[in-house]
C-alpha positions in Angstrom: 11.9 4.3 -29.6 12.3 2.8 -33.0 9.8 0.0 -33.6 8.1 0.6 -30.2 7.6 -1.8 -27.3 4.5 -3.3 -25.8 5.9 -3.2 -22.3 8.9 -1.3 -20.7 10.1 -2.6 -17.4 12.3 -0.2 -15.3 14.6 -1.9 -12.9 16.4 -5.2 -13.4 16.1 -6.6 -9.9 14.5 -10.0 -9.3 11.0 -8.5 -9.6 11.8 -6.6 -12.8 13.5 -9.6 -14.4 10.6 -11.9 -13.6 8.0 -9.4 -14.8 9.8 -8.8 -18.0 10.3 -12.6 -18.5 6.6 -13.4 -18.0 5.5 -10.6 -20.3 8.0 -11.7 -23.0 6.8 -15.3 -22.8 3.3 -13.9 -23.5 4.8 -12.8 -26.8 4.9 -9.1 -26.0 7.8 -7.0 -27.2 9.6 -6.1 -24.0 12.3 -3.7 -23.0 14.1 -4.0 -19.6 16.0 -0.9 -18.4 18.5 -1.1 -15.6 20.9 1.7 -14.6 23.6 -0.6 -13.1 26.0 -2.8 -15.0 24.6 -6.0 -13.5 21.0 -7.2 -13.1 19.6 -9.5 -10.4 19.1 -7.1 -7.5 18.8 -9.1 -4.3 20.5 -12.1 -5.9 23.7 -10.2 -6.4 26.4 -8.3 -4.4 27.4 -4.7 -5.0 30.0 -2.3 -3.8 29.2 0.8 -1.7 32.5 2.6 -1.1 34.8 0.1 0.4 32.1 -2.3 1.4 30.7 -5.3 -0.4 27.0 -5.4 0.2 24.6 -8.3 -0.4 20.8 -7.7 -0.1 19.3 -11.2 0.3 21.6 -13.5 -1.5 21.4 -15.8 1.5 17.6 -16.0 0.9 17.5 -16.5 -2.8 20.2 -19.2 -2.7 17.7 -21.6 -1.2 16.0 -23.8 -3.9 12.9 -24.0 -1.7 12.4 -20.2 -2.1 8.7 -19.4 -3.1 10.0 -17.4 -6.0 11.1 -20.6 -7.8 7.6 -21.5 -9.0 7.8 -18.4 -11.2 11.2 -19.5 -12.5 9.5 -22.8 -13.4 6.9 -20.9 -15.4 9.7 -19.1 -17.2 11.3 -22.4 -18.0 14.7 -21.5 -16.5 14.7 -23.2 -13.1 16.5 -26.3 -14.4 19.2 -24.2 -16.0 20.2 -22.6 -12.7 22.9 -24.0 -10.4 21.8 -23.4 -6.8 24.9 -22.8 -4.7 24.2 -22.5 -0.9 25.9 -19.5 0.6 26.1 -20.9 4.1 26.1 -18.8 7.2 27.5 -15.4 6.1 26.7 -13.1 9.1 28.6 -13.1 12.3 28.1 -10.5 15.0 30.8 -9.9 17.7 31.7 -7.5 20.4 29.9 -5.1 22.7 27.4 -6.6 25.2 26.8 -9.6 23.0 29.3 -11.9 24.7 29.7 -15.0 22.6 29.7 -14.2 18.9 26.4 -14.8 17.1 26.2 -16.5 13.7 23.1 -15.9 11.6 22.4 -18.9 9.4 21.1 -18.7 5.8 17.4 -18.9 4.9 14.5 -17.2 6.8 13.3 -20.1 9.0 16.7 -21.1 10.5 17.6 -17.4 10.9 14.3 -16.7 12.8 14.8 -19.7 15.0 18.4 -18.7 15.8 17.4 -15.2 16.7 14.6 -16.4 19.0 16.8 -18.9 20.7 19.6 -16.4 21.4 17.8 -13.2 22.2 14.2 -13.9 23.2 13.9 -13.9 27.0 10.3 -14.0 28.3 9.8 -11.7 31.3 7.4 -12.3 34.2 4.5 -9.9 34.3 3.9 -8.3 37.7 0.6 -7.3 39.2 1.4 -3.7 38.9 2.0 -4.1 35.2 -1.3 -5.8 34.8 -3.0 -3.0 36.7 -1.5 -0.3 34.5 -2.3 -2.3 31.4 -6.0 -2.7 32.5 -6.3 1.0 33.2 -4.8 1.8 29.8 -7.2 -0.6 28.1 -10.2 1.0 29.9 -9.1 4.5 28.8 -8.6 3.4 25.2 -12.1 1.8 25.2 -13.7 5.0 26.5 -11.9 7.1 23.9 -12.9 4.7 21.2 -16.6 4.8 22.3 -16.5 8.6 22.4 -15.1 8.7 18.8 -17.8 6.3 17.6 -20.5 8.5 19.1 -19.0 11.6 17.5 -19.0 9.9 14.1 -22.5 8.7 14.5 -23.6 12.2 15.4 -22.0 13.6 12.2 -23.6 10.9 10.1 -27.0 11.4 11.5 -26.7 15.2 11.0 -25.8 14.6 7.4 -28.6 12.2 6.9 -31.1 14.7 8.3 -30.5 16.9 5.3 -31.6 14.1 2.9 -35.1 14.3 1.4 -37.5 11.9 -0.2 -37.0 10.7 -3.8 -39.8 12.2 -5.8 -41.1 15.3 -7.6 -40.0 18.5 -5.8 -37.0 16.8 -4.1 -34.7 16.5 -7.1 -31.0 17.4 -6.7 -30.7 19.4 -10.0 -33.3 20.9 -12.3 -32.7 20.9 -16.1 -34.4 23.5 -18.4 -33.8 23.1 -22.1 -36.7 25.2 -23.5 -37.4 28.1 -23.9 -34.0 28.8 -22.3 -31.2 26.5 -21.2 -30.1 26.1 -17.6 -29.0 23.5 -15.1 -29.3 24.4 -11.5 -28.2 22.5 -8.3 -31.1 23.0 -5.9 -28.9 22.1 -2.9 -26.0 24.6 -3.5 -27.5 27.1 -5.9 -24.8 26.5 -8.5 -26.1 26.9 -12.0 -24.9 27.0 -15.6 -26.4 27.7 -19.1 -24.1 25.1 -20.8 -26.6 22.3 -20.6 -24.9 20.3 -23.4 -21.7 20.0 -21.4 -23.6 18.9 -18.3 -25.6 16.2 -20.3 -22.3 15.0 -21.7 -21.0 14.4 -18.1 -19.3 17.7 -17.2 -20.7 18.0 -13.6 -17.4 18.8 -11.8 -18.6 22.2 -10.6 -21.7 20.7 -9.1 -19.8 17.9 -7.4 -17.2 20.4 -6.0 -19.9 22.7 -4.6 -21.8 19.7 -3.0 -18.7 18.3 -1.4 -17.7 21.8 -0.1 -21.1 22.2 1.4 -20.9 18.8 3.0 -17.4 19.4 4.5 -18.5 22.8 5.8 -21.5 21.2 7.4 -19.4 18.4 9.0 -17.0 20.9 10.4 -19.8 22.9 11.9 -21.2 19.8 13.5 -17.8 18.7 14.9 -17.2 22.2 16.3 -20.5 22.1 18.1 -20.1 18.6 19.4 
């Protein structure tokens, strides 16, 4: 784009707007791209067919929302008129009985849901017995998996050698000929310059393949 931008933010929801605003306040040239006609995301309503949908307008209308400290940093909090939405959800019909109204904001909504629908049930002795047997089975399976992993690790560690002359991973020959050879896998190359510059992908791939093959063999024999 002409002139260029330091930052391009895709999506003009609450997160995108805040991110773009913070970056812009840091004096970075910022471009915000949003495919819809309106921005704001969860703080707006939108139409889907014949329905009017709101994502979480009932949450963001609360001035105590944690997001507001960011709006303070942006310097726009005092410019916003906070309008409570009130209780906007009501569920009726079916086995519900009396209609249920979900209040705005998270804490009141959670309290209302627990008050209306949470019914603690007594736990019978048979349930406790089944739970205890299930826990014992899970513990045994967990212990068996730990033992299997320890066996795999010990088998891998058994292939390790001492650090010293004669136990090196790769040998480098620069004169009178050039060759780098991995003594574990047998992979070698005459392009020593590339290896010294950090191109060791072939050696790493061969070593990982050998390790995976060894782990599979150990697992199959366990």
